[in-house]
VMD Tcl script that builds the backbone (N, CA, C; Angstrom):
set m [mol new atoms 198]
animate dup $m
set s [atomselect $m all]
$s set {name element resname resid chain x y z} {
  {N N MET 1 A -40.404 23.710 74.703}
  {CA C MET 1 A -40.446 22.592 73.769}
  {C C MET 1 A -40.691 23.093 72.345}
  {N N ASN 2 A -41.561 24.057 72.170}
  {CA C ASN 2 A -41.863 24.593 70.847}
  {C C ASN 2 A -40.653 25.288 70.242}
  {N N ILE 3 A -39.842 25.923 71.065}
  {CA C ILE 3 A -38.648 26.602 70.562}
  {C C ILE 3 A -37.652 25.582 70.017}
  {N N THR 4 A -37.498 24.468 70.697}
  {CA C THR 4 A -36.585 23.422 70.230}
  {C C THR 4 A -37.069 22.840 68.911}
  {N N LEU 5 A -38.355 22.563 68.787}
  {CA C LEU 5 A -38.916 22.024 67.550}
  {C C LEU 5 A -38.765 23.026 66.413}
  {N N LEU 6 A -39.013 24.304 66.696}
  {CA C LEU 6 A -38.862 25.350 65.693}
  {C C LEU 6 A -37.398 25.473 65.263}
  {N N SER 7 A -36.467 25.385 66.209}
  {CA C SER 7 A -35.038 25.456 65.885}
  {C C SER 7 A -34.620 24.300 64.981}
  {N N LYS 8 A -35.098 23.107 65.273}
  {CA C LYS 8 A -34.772 21.941 64.443}
  {C C LYS 8 A -35.328 22.109 63.032}
  {N N ALA 9 A -36.541 22.621 62.932}
  {CA C ALA 9 A -37.163 22.822 61.618}
  {C C ALA 9 A -36.385 23.852 60.816}
  {N N MET 10 A -35.925 24.909 61.475}
  {CA C MET 10 A -35.159 25.939 60.777}
  {C C MET 10 A -33.819 25.387 60.289}
  {N N LEU 11 A -33.174 24.547 61.086}
  {CA C LEU 11 A -31.910 23.933 60.669}
  {C C LEU 11 A -32.104 23.032 59.458}
  {N N ILE 12 A -33.199 22.294 59.438}
  {CA C ILE 12 A -33.484 21.416 58.294}
  {C C ILE 12 A -33.703 22.248 57.031}
  {N N VAL 13 A -34.497 23.307 57.131}
  {CA C VAL 13 A -34.764 24.170 55.976}
  {C C VAL 13 A -33.477 24.825 55.507}
  {N N LEU 14 A -32.662 25.297 56.428}
  {CA C LEU 14 A -31.394 25.926 56.081}
  {C C LEU 14 A -30.468 24.923 55.395}
  {N N GLY 15 A -30.408 23.715 55.908}
  {CA C GLY 15 A -29.549 22.684 55.305}
  {C C GLY 15 A -29.989 22.324 53.905}
  {N N VAL 16 A -31.281 22.150 53.689}
  {CA C VAL 16 A -31.798 21.794 52.362}
  {C C VAL 16 A -31.568 22.927 51.377}
  {N N SER 17 A -31.808 24.166 51.801}
  {CA C SER 17 A -31.617 25.281 50.877}
  {C C SER 17 A -30.137 25.478 50.561}
  {N N THR 18 A -29.258 25.221 51.524}
  {CA C THR 18 A -27.820 25.331 51.272}
  {C C THR 18 A -27.374 24.270 50.283}
  {N N LEU 19 A -27.827 23.042 50.437}
  {CA C LEU 19 A -27.458 21.976 49.508}
  {C C LEU 19 A -27.986 22.253 48.105}
  {N N SER 20 A -29.187 22.790 48.001}
  {CA C SER 20 A -29.740 23.116 46.684}
  {C C SER 20 A -28.937 24.219 46.021}
  {N N ALA 21 A -28.503 25.200 46.788}
  {CA C ALA 21 A -27.731 26.312 46.238}
  {C C ALA 21 A -26.334 25.872 45.815}
  {N N CYS 22 A -25.848 24.779 46.381}
  {CA C CYS 22 A -24.498 24.291 46.068}
  {C C CYS 22 A -24.507 23.219 44.986}
  {N N GLY 23 A -25.543 23.136 44.205}
  {CA C GLY 23 A -25.576 22.153 43.128}
  {C C GLY 23 A -26.284 20.883 43.521}
  {N N GLY 24 A -27.353 21.015 44.236}
  {CA C GLY 24 A -28.122 19.842 44.625}
  {C C GLY 24 A -28.785 19.179 43.432}
  {N N THR 25 A -29.815 18.411 43.663}
  {CA C THR 25 A -30.460 17.641 42.602}
  {C C THR 25 A -31.449 18.456 41.770}
  {N N ASP 26 A -31.589 19.752 42.018}
  {CA C ASP 26 A -32.541 20.571 41.269}
  {C C ASP 26 A -31.979 21.057 39.938}
  {N N SER 27 A -30.792 20.606 39.546}
  {CA C SER 27 A -30.144 21.077 38.326}
  {C C SER 27 A -30.883 20.585 37.091}
  {N N ALA 28 A -31.082 21.488 36.121}
  {CA C ALA 28 A -31.764 21.127 34.877}
  {C C ALA 28 A -30.800 20.499 33.878}
  {N N GLU 29 A -29.491 20.767 34.015}
  {CA C GLU 29 A -28.508 20.228 33.082}
  {C C GLU 29 A -28.018 18.857 33.557}
  {N N PRO 30 A -27.884 17.901 32.632}
  {CA C PRO 30 A -27.376 16.579 33.036}
  {C C PRO 30 A -25.879 16.653 33.340}
  {N N THR 31 A -25.435 15.738 34.175}
  {CA C THR 31 A -24.016 15.649 34.494}
  {C C THR 31 A -23.283 15.126 33.273}
  {N N PRO 32 A -22.223 15.824 32.825}
  {CA C PRO 32 A -21.505 15.356 31.627}
  {C C PRO 32 A -20.820 14.011 31.868}
  {N N THR 33 A -20.830 13.177 30.853}
  {CA C THR 33 A -20.164 11.878 30.920}
  {C C THR 33 A -18.750 12.044 30.393}
  {N N PRO 34 A -17.740 11.628 31.179}
  {CA C PRO 34 A -16.362 11.793 30.707}
  {C C PRO 34 A -16.080 10.922 29.477}
  {N N THR 35 A -15.257 11.447 28.583}
  {CA C THR 35 A -14.874 10.708 27.389}
  {C C THR 35 A -13.780 9.713 27.763}
  {N N PRO 36 A -13.963 8.431 27.453}
  {CA C PRO 36 A -12.939 7.442 27.819}
  {C C PRO 36 A -11.668 7.624 27.000}
  {N N ASP 37 A -10.539 7.365 27.635}
  {CA C ASP 37 A -9.241 7.440 26.964}
  {C C ASP 37 A -9.012 6.104 26.256}
  {N N THR 38 A -9.077 6.099 24.929}
  {CA C THR 38 A -8.920 4.862 24.162}
  {C C THR 38 A -7.594 4.805 23.405}
  {N N THR 39 A -6.736 5.809 23.587}
  {CA C THR 39 A -5.454 5.846 22.899}
  {C C THR 39 A -4.440 5.005 23.665}
  {N N ALA 40 A -3.852 4.038 22.984}
  {CA C ALA 40 A -2.857 3.176 23.623}
  {C C ALA 40 A -1.548 3.938 23.807}
  {N N PRO 41 A -0.817 3.663 24.891}
  {CA C PRO 41 A 0.469 4.336 25.083}
  {C C PRO 41 A 1.513 3.833 24.085}
  {N N VAL 42 A 2.477 4.694 23.787}
  {CA C VAL 42 A 3.571 4.318 22.896}
  {C C VAL 42 A 4.845 4.293 23.728}
  {N N ILE 43 A 5.516 3.143 23.746}
  {CA C ILE 43 A 6.764 2.989 24.486}
  {C C ILE 43 A 7.885 2.836 23.478}
  {N N THR 44 A 8.884 3.707 23.582}
  {CA C THR 44 A 10.004 3.695 22.649}
  {C C THR 44 A 11.281 3.348 23.403}
  {N N LEU 45 A 12.043 2.430 22.870}
  {CA C LEU 45 A 13.307 2.016 23.480}
  {C C LEU 45 A 14.416 2.931 23.007}
  {N N ASN 46 A 15.139 3.538 23.952}
  {CA C ASN 46 A 16.312 4.351 23.648}
  {C C ASN 46 A 17.540 3.532 24.015}
  {N N GLY 47 A 18.396 3.279 23.067}
  {CA C GLY 47 A 19.619 2.523 23.368}
  {C C GLY 47 A 19.465 1.045 23.074}
  {N N ASN 48 A 20.399 0.264 23.618}
  {CA C ASN 48 A 20.422 -1.182 23.368}
  {C C ASN 48 A 19.304 -1.893 24.117}
  {N N SER 49 A 18.862 -3.025 23.555}
  {CA C SER 49 A 17.800 -3.782 24.216}
  {C C SER 49 A 18.341 -4.678 25.321}
  {N N THR 50 A 19.632 -4.928 25.353}
  {CA C THR 50 A 20.258 -5.711 26.424}
  {C C THR 50 A 21.515 -4.994 26.907}
  {N N ILE 51 A 21.884 -5.241 28.162}
  {CA C ILE 51 A 23.115 -4.680 28.710}
  {C C ILE 51 A 23.807 -5.749 29.541}
  {N N THR 52 A 25.098 -5.574 29.761}
  {CA C THR 52 A 25.844 -6.428 30.672}
  {C C THR 52 A 26.293 -5.531 31.824}
  {N N HIS 53 A 25.950 -5.960 33.033}
  {CA C HIS 53 A 26.244 -5.142 34.215}
  {C C HIS 53 A 26.947 -6.020 35.243}
  {N N GLY 54 A 28.113 -5.585 35.675}
  {CA C GLY 54 A 28.877 -6.367 36.643}
  {C C GLY 54 A 28.321 -6.251 38.051}
  {N N VAL 55 A 28.364 -7.352 38.783}
  {CA C VAL 55 A 27.893 -7.379 40.169}
  {C C VAL 55 A 28.752 -6.434 41.006}
  {N N GLY 56 A 28.096 -5.603 41.799}
  {CA C GLY 56 A 28.792 -4.702 42.695}
  {C C GLY 56 A 29.234 -3.396 42.068}
  {N N SER 57 A 29.108 -3.247 40.777}
  {CA C SER 57 A 29.501 -1.988 40.125}
  {C C SER 57 A 28.316 -1.035 40.054}
  {N N GLU 58 A 28.599 0.261 39.986}
  {CA C GLU 58 A 27.548 1.270 39.930}
  {C C GLU 58 A 26.887 1.248 38.573}
  {N N TYR 59 A 25.565 1.346 38.556}
  {CA C TYR 59 A 24.822 1.372 37.285}
  {C C TYR 59 A 24.427 2.810 36.991}
  {N N ILE 60 A 24.756 3.291 35.823}
  {CA C ILE 60 A 24.350 4.608 35.357}
  {C C ILE 60 A 23.383 4.399 34.200}
  {N N ASP 61 A 22.181 4.866 34.378}
  {CA C ASP 61 A 21.127 4.662 33.387}
  {C C ASP 61 A 21.495 5.385 32.091}
  {N N ALA 62 A 21.391 4.668 30.981}
  {CA C ALA 62 A 21.799 5.211 29.686}
  {C C ALA 62 A 20.638 5.890 28.965}
  {N N GLY 63 A 20.231 7.048 29.445}
  {CA C GLY 63 A 19.272 7.845 28.700}
  {C C GLY 63 A 17.831 7.779 29.134}
  {N N ALA 64 A 17.524 7.249 30.291}
  {CA C ALA 64 A 16.128 7.238 30.729}
  {C C ALA 64 A 15.718 8.628 31.178}
  {N N SER 65 A 14.461 8.956 30.968}
  {CA C SER 65 A 13.943 10.245 31.424}
  {C C SER 65 A 12.576 10.031 32.059}
  {N N ALA 66 A 12.256 10.908 32.932}
  {CA C ALA 66 A 10.957 10.783 33.620}
  {C C ALA 66 A 9.940 11.712 33.004}
}
mol reanalyze $m
mol bondsrecalc $m
mol representation Tube
mol addrep $m
C-alpha cells in the first residue's frame, strides 16, 4: 500500500514540475496583449461595375485575382 501511495505522490510531483518547466504559472513576465487590427480593408473594383451575361453561356472572369 505504501508503494502505491509513494508512486502516486511521485507522479504528482513529476507532473507539477513538468508543467512549471513548460511555462506554467510561475512566469515573472506578463502575457503580451495582442494589438488589435483597426485598419479597414480596401476593396478596389477592376473593370466595369455591371456586366451582361447570357443564360447558358460560359462566364470568364474579367480580371479577378485571389
